[in-house]
Backbone atoms as SQL, in Angstrom:
CREATE TABLE atoms (id INTEGER PRIMARY KEY, chain TEXT, resi INTEGER, resn TEXT, atom TEXT, x REAL, y REAL, z REAL);
INSERT INTO atoms VALUES
  (1, 'A', 1, 'UNK', 'N', 27.677, -38.485, -11.569),
  (2, 'A', 1, 'UNK', 'CA', 28.734, -37.755, -10.899),
  (3, 'A', 1, 'UNK', 'C', 29.855, -37.464, -11.877),
  (4, 'A', 2, 'UNK', 'N', 30.376, -36.278, -11.847),
  (5, 'A', 2, 'UNK', 'CA', 31.477, -35.960, -12.746),
  (6, 'A', 2, 'UNK', 'C', 32.764, -36.697, -12.387),
  (7, 'A', 3, 'UNK', 'N', 32.914, -37.052, -11.134),
  (8, 'A', 3, 'UNK', 'CA', 34.108, -37.756, -10.681),
  (9, 'A', 3, 'UNK', 'C', 33.692, -38.913, -9.801),
  (10, 'A', 4, 'UNK', 'N', 34.529, -39.938, -9.763),
  (11, 'A', 4, 'UNK', 'CA', 34.273, -41.038, -8.852),
  (12, 'A', 4, 'UNK', 'C', 34.375, -40.536, -7.418),
  (13, 'A', 5, 'UNK', 'N', 33.576, -41.127, -6.549),
  (14, 'A', 5, 'UNK', 'CA', 33.645, -40.765, -5.140),
  (15, 'A', 5, 'UNK', 'C', 34.834, -41.490, -4.528),
  (16, 'A', 6, 'UNK', 'N', 35.745, -40.721, -3.990),
  (17, 'A', 6, 'UNK', 'CA', 36.945, -41.270, -3.352),
  (18, 'A', 6, 'UNK', 'C', 37.125, -40.565, -2.020),
  (19, 'A', 7, 'UNK', 'N', 38.153, -40.946, -1.304),
  (20, 'A', 7, 'UNK', 'CA', 38.440, -40.262, -0.044),
  (21, 'A', 7, 'UNK', 'C', 38.759, -38.794, -0.283),
  (22, 'A', 8, 'UNK', 'N', 39.361, -38.485, -1.422),
  (23, 'A', 8, 'UNK', 'CA', 39.752, -37.119, -1.728),
  (24, 'A', 8, 'UNK', 'C', 38.592, -36.309, -2.293),
  (25, 'A', 9, 'UNK', 'N', 37.645, -36.975, -2.938),
  (26, 'A', 9, 'UNK', 'CA', 36.516, -36.297, -3.573),
  (27, 'A', 9, 'UNK', 'C', 35.250, -37.068, -3.223),
  (28, 'A', 10, 'UNK', 'N', 34.366, -36.455, -2.462),
  (29, 'A', 10, 'UNK', 'CA', 33.148, -37.155, -2.070),
  (30, 'A', 10, 'UNK', 'C', 31.924, -36.612, -2.807),
  (31, 'A', 11, 'UNK', 'N', 32.113, -36.176, -4.027),
  (32, 'A', 11, 'UNK', 'CA', 30.988, -35.707, -4.825),
  (33, 'A', 11, 'UNK', 'C', 30.878, -34.199, -4.812),
  (34, 'A', 12, 'UNK', 'N', 29.650, -33.717, -4.845),
  (35, 'A', 12, 'UNK', 'CA', 29.393, -32.279, -4.890),
  (36, 'A', 12, 'UNK', 'C', 29.495, -31.657, -3.503),
  (37, 'A', 13, 'UNK', 'N', 29.773, -30.360, -3.492),
  (38, 'A', 13, 'UNK', 'CA', 29.904, -29.644, -2.228),
  (39, 'A', 13, 'UNK', 'C', 28.580, -29.604, -1.474),
  (40, 'A', 14, 'UNK', 'N', 27.467, -29.473, -2.206),
  (41, 'A', 14, 'UNK', 'CA', 26.151, -29.463, -1.584),
  (42, 'A', 14, 'UNK', 'C', 25.090, -29.738, -2.661),
  (43, 'A', 15, 'UNK', 'N', 23.848, -29.784, -2.254),
  (44, 'A', 15, 'UNK', 'CA', 22.753, -30.083, -3.174),
  (45, 'A', 15, 'UNK', 'C', 22.636, -29.014, -4.263),
  (46, 'A', 16, 'UNK', 'N', 22.847, -27.769, -3.905),
  (47, 'A', 16, 'UNK', 'CA', 22.771, -26.688, -4.892),
  (48, 'A', 16, 'UNK', 'C', 23.808, -26.885, -5.995),
  (49, 'A', 17, 'UNK', 'N', 25.021, -27.259, -5.633),
  (50, 'A', 17, 'UNK', 'CA', 26.064, -27.507, -6.625),
  (51, 'A', 17, 'UNK', 'C', 25.670, -28.650, -7.550),
  (52, 'A', 18, 'UNK', 'N', 25.060, -29.677, -7.001),
  (53, 'A', 18, 'UNK', 'CA', 24.608, -30.804, -7.814),
  (54, 'A', 18, 'UNK', 'C', 23.511, -30.366, -8.792),
  (55, 'A', 19, 'UNK', 'N', 22.578, -29.529, -8.335),
  (56, 'A', 19, 'UNK', 'CA', 21.493, -29.048, -9.193),
  (57, 'A', 19, 'UNK', 'C', 22.032, -28.163, -10.324),
  (58, 'A', 20, 'UNK', 'N', 23.008, -27.319, -10.015),
  (59, 'A', 20, 'UNK', 'CA', 23.618, -26.469, -11.040),
  (60, 'A', 20, 'UNK', 'C', 24.292, -27.348, -12.081),
  (61, 'A', 21, 'UNK', 'N', 25.002, -28.359, -11.640),
  (62, 'A', 21, 'UNK', 'CA', 25.658, -29.287, -12.558),
  (63, 'A', 21, 'UNK', 'C', 24.639, -29.941, -13.485),
  (64, 'A', 22, 'UNK', 'N', 23.514, -30.370, -12.933),
  (65, 'A', 22, 'UNK', 'CA', 22.481, -31.033, -13.733),
  (66, 'A', 22, 'UNK', 'C', 21.847, -30.086, -14.754),
  (67, 'A', 23, 'UNK', 'N', 21.784, -28.793, -14.431),
  (68, 'A', 23, 'UNK', 'CA', 21.218, -27.811, -15.360),
  (69, 'A', 23, 'UNK', 'C', 22.160, -27.519, -16.529),
  (70, 'A', 24, 'UNK', 'N', 23.457, -27.605, -16.277),
  (71, 'A', 24, 'UNK', 'CA', 24.443, -27.195, -17.272),
  (72, 'A', 24, 'UNK', 'C', 24.936, -28.367, -18.122),
  (73, 'A', 25, 'UNK', 'N', 25.181, -29.500, -17.491),
  (74, 'A', 25, 'UNK', 'CA', 25.835, -30.603, -18.179),
  (75, 'A', 25, 'UNK', 'C', 24.892, -31.778, -18.400),
  (76, 'A', 26, 'UNK', 'N', 25.163, -32.519, -19.451),
  (77, 'A', 26, 'UNK', 'CA', 24.472, -33.774, -19.707),
  (78, 'A', 26, 'UNK', 'C', 25.544, -34.842, -19.844),
  (79, 'A', 27, 'UNK', 'N', 25.462, -35.859, -19.018),
  (80, 'A', 27, 'UNK', 'CA', 26.440, -36.929, -19.046),
  (81, 'A', 27, 'UNK', 'C', 25.854, -38.113, -19.800),
  (82, 'A', 28, 'UNK', 'N', 26.667, -38.696, -20.652),
  (83, 'A', 28, 'UNK', 'CA', 26.235, -39.854, -21.419),
  (84, 'A', 28, 'UNK', 'C', 27.339, -40.905, -21.391),
  (85, 'A', 29, 'UNK', 'N', 26.973, -42.103, -21.743),
  (86, 'A', 29, 'UNK', 'CA', 27.952, -43.187, -21.713),
  (87, 'A', 29, 'UNK', 'C', 28.733, -43.251, -23.016),
  (88, 'A', 30, 'UNK', 'N', 29.872, -43.885, -22.960),
  (89, 'A', 30, 'UNK', 'CA', 30.675, -44.072, -24.169),
  (90, 'A', 30, 'UNK', 'C', 29.897, -44.849, -25.225),
  (91, 'A', 31, 'UNK', 'N', 29.104, -45.816, -24.783),
  (92, 'A', 31, 'UNK', 'CA', 28.345, -46.623, -25.747),
  (93, 'A', 31, 'UNK', 'C', 27.289, -45.781, -26.464),
  (94, 'A', 32, 'UNK', 'N', 26.673, -44.806, -25.761),
  (95, 'A', 32, 'UNK', 'CA', 25.706, -43.922, -26.412),
  (96, 'A', 32, 'UNK', 'C', 26.374, -43.069, -27.482),
  (97, 'A', 33, 'UNK', 'N', 27.608, -42.666, -27.242),
  (98, 'A', 33, 'UNK', 'CA', 28.316, -41.822, -28.200),
  (99, 'A', 33, 'UNK', 'C', 28.670, -42.571, -29.484),
  (100, 'A', 34, 'UNK', 'N', 28.606, -43.889, -29.431),
  (101, 'A', 34, 'UNK', 'CA', 28.887, -44.698, -30.617),
  (102, 'A', 34, 'UNK', 'C', 27.648, -44.890, -31.488),
  (103, 'A', 35, 'UNK', 'N', 26.489, -44.446, -31.007),
  (104, 'A', 35, 'UNK', 'CA', 25.250, -44.565, -31.766),
  (105, 'A', 35, 'UNK', 'C', 25.252, -43.585, -32.940),
  (106, 'A', 36, 'UNK', 'N', 24.342, -43.815, -33.857),
  (107, 'A', 36, 'UNK', 'CA', 24.188, -42.856, -34.953),
  (108, 'A', 36, 'UNK', 'C', 23.644, -41.544, -34.382),
  (109, 'A', 37, 'UNK', 'N', 23.778, -40.464, -35.128),
  (110, 'A', 37, 'UNK', 'CA', 23.270, -39.167, -34.669),
  (111, 'A', 37, 'UNK', 'C', 21.782, -39.257, -34.350),
  (112, 'A', 38, 'UNK', 'N', 21.037, -39.924, -35.200),
  (113, 'A', 38, 'UNK', 'CA', 19.588, -40.035, -35.024),
  (114, 'A', 38, 'UNK', 'C', 19.238, -40.765, -33.723),
  (115, 'A', 39, 'UNK', 'N', 19.951, -41.850, -33.430),
  (116, 'A', 39, 'UNK', 'CA', 19.700, -42.613, -32.199),
  (117, 'A', 39, 'UNK', 'C', 20.102, -41.810, -30.961),
  (118, 'A', 40, 'UNK', 'N', 21.231, -41.107, -31.041),
  (119, 'A', 40, 'UNK', 'CA', 21.685, -40.304, -29.913),
  (120, 'A', 40, 'UNK', 'C', 20.719, -39.158, -29.643),
  (121, 'A', 41, 'UNK', 'N', 20.242, -38.504, -30.679),
  (122, 'A', 41, 'UNK', 'CA', 19.270, -37.417, -30.508),
  (123, 'A', 41, 'UNK', 'C', 18.004, -37.935, -29.849),
  (124, 'A', 42, 'UNK', 'N', 17.557, -39.123, -30.214),
  (125, 'A', 42, 'UNK', 'CA', 16.361, -39.706, -29.591),
  (126, 'A', 42, 'UNK', 'C', 16.569, -39.896, -28.096),
  (127, 'A', 43, 'UNK', 'N', 17.743, -40.347, -27.699),
  (128, 'A', 43, 'UNK', 'CA', 18.051, -40.524, -26.278),
  (129, 'A', 43, 'UNK', 'C', 18.078, -39.172, -25.568),
  (130, 'A', 44, 'UNK', 'N', 18.718, -38.189, -26.183),
  (131, 'A', 44, 'UNK', 'CA', 18.797, -36.862, -25.580),
  (132, 'A', 44, 'UNK', 'C', 17.416, -36.231, -25.426),
  (133, 'A', 45, 'UNK', 'N', 16.549, -36.438, -26.404),
  (134, 'A', 45, 'UNK', 'CA', 15.196, -35.875, -26.340),
  (135, 'A', 45, 'UNK', 'C', 14.395, -36.425, -25.173),
  (136, 'A', 46, 'UNK', 'N', 14.652, -37.667, -24.794),
  (137, 'A', 46, 'UNK', 'CA', 13.921, -38.268, -23.675),
  (138, 'A', 46, 'UNK', 'C', 14.144, -37.486, -22.384),
  (139, 'A', 47, 'UNK', 'N', 15.375, -37.110, -22.126),
  (140, 'A', 47, 'UNK', 'CA', 15.717, -36.425, -20.878),
  (141, 'A', 47, 'UNK', 'C', 15.666, -34.909, -20.986),
  (142, 'A', 48, 'UNK', 'N', 15.757, -34.391, -22.211),
  (143, 'A', 48, 'UNK', 'CA', 15.878, -32.943, -22.404),
  (144, 'A', 48, 'UNK', 'C', 15.046, -32.459, -23.582),
  (145, 'A', 49, 'UNK', 'N', 13.735, -32.626, -23.547),
  (146, 'A', 49, 'UNK', 'CA', 12.919, -32.241, -24.695),
  (147, 'A', 49, 'UNK', 'C', 12.992, -30.752, -25.036),
  (148, 'A', 50, 'UNK', 'N', 13.266, -29.925, -24.026),
  (149, 'A', 50, 'UNK', 'CA', 13.333, -28.471, -24.257),
  (150, 'A', 50, 'UNK', 'C', 14.503, -28.090, -25.151),
  (151, 'A', 51, 'UNK', 'N', 15.505, -28.948, -25.276),
  (152, 'A', 51, 'UNK', 'CA', 16.646, -28.664, -26.140),
  (153, 'A', 51, 'UNK', 'C', 16.243, -28.699, -27.614),
  (154, 'A', 52, 'UNK', 'N', 15.121, -29.329, -27.926),
  (155, 'A', 52, 'UNK', 'CA', 14.762, -29.584, -29.305),
  (156, 'A', 52, 'UNK', 'C', 13.462, -28.908, -29.717),
  (157, 'A', 53, 'UNK', 'N', 13.047, -27.881, -28.982),
  (158, 'A', 53, 'UNK', 'CA', 11.818, -27.143, -29.321),
  (159, 'A', 53, 'UNK', 'C', 11.989, -26.317, -30.563);
């Protein structure tokens, strides 16, 4: 989720909005960003192999 679920924000407006978000953005943790480029690319390839064709 791009934002924490709170009373003011309960996530995406609908399933379509969530799917669009997943197509456009890739969310990663702060700890992953501390990895070397090679390690981070390996993680990204697992979820998004088409990015590296």
